[in-house]
C-alpha positions, 0 to 999 in steps of 0.5 A: 407864239406857240410851243414847238411840241406835238402836244395839243396846245392850250391857248386860253383860260377857257380852253384850260377850263374846257379840257379839265371839265371834259377829261377826268385826268389831265396833265398840263405842262406850262413852260417855254422851249427851254432846257428844263421844259423840253424834256418834260414835253418829250416825256409827255409826247412819248407817253401819249404815243405809247397808248398806256395812258389813253385815260390821260389828256396831255396838254401844254401851255405857253408860260408867257401867254397872258391866259396862262395866269390860270396855271401860274396863279394856282395856289398849288404853284405859289412857291414855284421858282423853276419852269415848267409848272406841271399841273395834274387835274382829276375831275376838274381839281388839282391833285398834284403840281410840280415845278422844274424838270421832272424825269420819266420815273417822277412823272410815272409815279404821279400818273400812276398814283393820281390817275390809276385806272 
């Protein structure tokens, strides 16, 4: 099963590693097609299309995929209860992680703080 989004899907731990190693700034939303996740995917799709954040690689990953343990088991996600788990990587390192629904302003605050050009 894959997510029904227009984002590039990560389907293995190796793909996650490759993506964070090849891109300076990466936002990965790890979730399902549920009511807390879909709005985050939609915001990511809009930001990707806008061109304003071309310096950020926007990706998604299915939370229930066994390979998603690379996200689920991060120390930064340890206390998370709600989906999605959204992780922001800069230069291969986690710089921010959030859980549950996020609105546009919350996401923009993180993108602008962590990935300022």
